[in-house]
C-alpha positions in Angstrom: 0.0 0.0 0.0 1.1 3.5 -0.7 0.9 4.3 3.0 3.9 2.1 3.5 5.9 4.1 1.0 8.0 6.8 2.6 8.5 9.0 -0.4 5.5 11.0 0.9 7.2 11.5 4.2 10.1 13.1 2.4 7.9 15.4 0.4 6.1 16.4 3.6 9.4 16.9 5.4 10.4 19.6 2.9 7.7 21.5 4.8 8.0 24.8 3.0 9.3 24.9 -0.6 10.4 28.4 -1.1 11.7 30.1 -4.3 12.7 33.7 -3.8 13.3 36.0 -6.6 13.1 39.6 -7.7 9.7 40.6 -9.0 9.7 41.4 -12.7 6.4 42.9 -13.5 7.2 43.3 -17.2 7.7 39.6 -17.7 5.4 38.2 -15.1 2.5 36.1 -16.4 -1.1 36.9 -15.9 -1.3 34.5 -12.9 1.1 36.8 -11.0 -1.1 39.7 -11.6 -4.0 37.7 -10.1 -2.2 37.5 -6.8 -1.4 41.2 -6.5 -4.1 41.4 -3.9 -2.0 39.1 -1.8 1.1 41.3 -2.3 2.3 43.8 0.3 3.4 47.4 -0.6 6.9 46.0 -1.6 5.3 43.8 -4.3 5.7 40.5 -2.5 3.7 37.8 -4.2 2.9 34.4 -2.8 1.6 31.2 -4.4 1.2 27.7 -3.0 1.3 24.1 -4.1 -1.0 21.5 -2.5 1.2 18.5 -1.7 -1.6 16.0 -1.4 -2.8 16.8 -5.0 0.8 16.8 -6.1 1.5 13.3 -4.8 -1.8 12.0 -6.2 -1.1 13.2 -9.7 2.7 13.5 -10.2 3.5 10.5 -12.4 7.1 10.2 -11.2 6.0 9.9 -7.6 3.4 7.3 -8.6 5.9 5.3 -10.6 8.4 5.4 -7.7 5.7 4.4 -5.2 4.7 1.4 -7.4 8.3 0.4 -7.9 9.1 0.5 -4.2 5.9 -1.3 -3.3 6.8 -4.1 -5.6 10.3 -4.3 -4.1 8.9 -4.3 -0.6 6.5 -7.1 -1.4 9.3 -9.1 -3.0 11.4 -8.7 0.1 8.5 -9.6 2.3 7.7 -12.7 0.3 11.4 -13.8 0.3 11.7 -13.5 4.1 8.3 -15.1 4.7 9.2 -18.1 2.5 12.6 -18.6 4.2 11.0 -18.1 7.6 8.3 -20.8 6.9 10.9 -23.2 5.7 13.1 -22.7 8.8 10.1 -23.1 11.1 9.3 -26.4 9.3 12.9 -27.6 9.8 12.7 -26.7 13.5 9.4 -28.4 13.9 10.8 -31.6 12.3 13.8 -31.4 14.5 11.6 -31.1 17.6 9.5 -34.0 16.5 12.6 -36.2 16.1 13.8 -35.2 19.6 10.5 -36.1 21.1 10.3 -39.4 19.3 13.9 -40.3 20.1 14.7 -41.0 16.4 17.8 -38.9 16.5 21.1 -39.4 18.3 22.6 -36.9 20.7 25.4 -36.2 18.3 23.0 -35.7 15.4 20.8 -33.5 17.6 23.7 -31.3 18.5 24.8 -30.9 14.9 21.3 -30.2 13.7 20.7 -27.7 16.4 23.9 -25.8 15.5 22.8 -25.9 11.8 19.4 -24.5 12.7 20.9 -21.7 14.8 23.2 -20.8 12.0 20.3 -20.7 9.5 18.3 -18.5 12.0 21.3 -16.1 12.2 21.6 -16.1 8.4 17.9 -15.3 8.0 18.2 -12.4 10.5 21.3 -11.1 8.6 19.4 -11.4 5.3 16.5 -9.4 6.8 18.9 -6.7 8.0 20.7 -6.5 4.7 17.5 -6.4 2.6 16.1 -3.7 4.9 19.2 -1.6 4.5 19.2 -2.1 0.8 15.5 -1.1 0.6 16.2 2.0 2.8 19.0 3.1 0.4 16.7 2.7 -2.6 14.0 4.7 -0.8 16.5 7.4 0.0 17.6 7.5 -3.6 14.1 8.0 -5.0 13.3 10.5 -2.2 16.2 12.6 -3.1 15.4 12.4 -6.8 11.8 13.4 -6.1 12.9 16.3 -3.9 15.3 17.5 -6.5 12.8 17.2 -9.4 10.4 19.4 -7.6 13.0 21.9 -6.5 14.5 22.1 -9.9 11.2 22.5 -11.6 10.1 25.3 -9.3 13.3 27.1 -9.8 12.8 27.0 -13.5 9.1 27.8 -13.3 9.7 30.8 -11.2 12.1 32.4 -13.6 9.0 33.5 -15.5 6.4 33.3 -12.8 8.2 35.7 -10.6 6.7 34.8 -7.2 8.5 35.9 -4.1 7.5 32.8 -2.2 6.1 29.4 -3.3 4.7 27.6 -0.3 3.7 24.0 0.2 0.2 23.3 1.5 -0.4 20.2 3.5 -3.3 19.6 5.8 -3.9 22.8 7.6 -0.5 24.4 7.6 -2.0 27.2 5.5 -5.2 28.2 7.2 -6.5 30.6 4.5 -5.4 31.3 0.9 -7.1 32.9 -2.0 -7.9 30.3 -4.8 -5.9 32.3 -7.3 -2.8 31.7 -5.3 -3.1 28.0 -5.9 -0.6 27.0 -8.7 -0.9 23.3 -8.0 -2.3 22.3 -11.4 0.3 24.3 -13.2 3.1 22.7 -11.3 1.7 19.2 -11.7 1.2 19.7 -15.4 4.7 21.1 -15.8 6.3 18.3 -13.7 4.4 15.6 -15.7 5.3 17.1 -19.0 9.0 17.3 -18.1 8.9 13.7 -16.7 7.2 12.4 -19.8 9.7 14.1 -22.1 12.6 12.7 -20.1 11.2 9.2 -20.2 10.7 9.4 -23.9 14.3 10.5 -24.5 15.6 7.6 -22.3 13.5 5.1 -24.2 14.9 6.1 -27.6 
């Protein structure tokens, strides 16, 4: 499930995505003019991006989430299968002990082998968890960079003083015209689609 994916946590942890620039009224698009009512006497303009909508519609995030979910399920299945097999071996060993069909020497060797397998399984679990965390971090960083880089490029013409992130109720009130979420999502998806197309050539 997506709730198990931690890419969202990273996007949320960026808390406030800010891009500060000098206001250029001569080159600013119409959308900037719309938010003049939100500007102070120094010409400060503010826009915001809704993170919930961004994560629900940004294809790169969705693709990463799906990829990580598949990997998480694969790891879980691997560990479960190995765990079940080990439990069966331990149950068989216990049955032989109780029925007296195994010698003391064999029991000692079998017990040592089972302990070794148990330690190996724990080590595998730790290694897979570490590997998964590294992959998560890689995608988290790439996601963060993709949003930051796009906003920096976008704001060269948009000319906002601040671009804030909206998540839950961290922004209590904002004029609808300050919402640039759809523009940002469309821009991010267009750039991602173009990049994917180039890589597939």
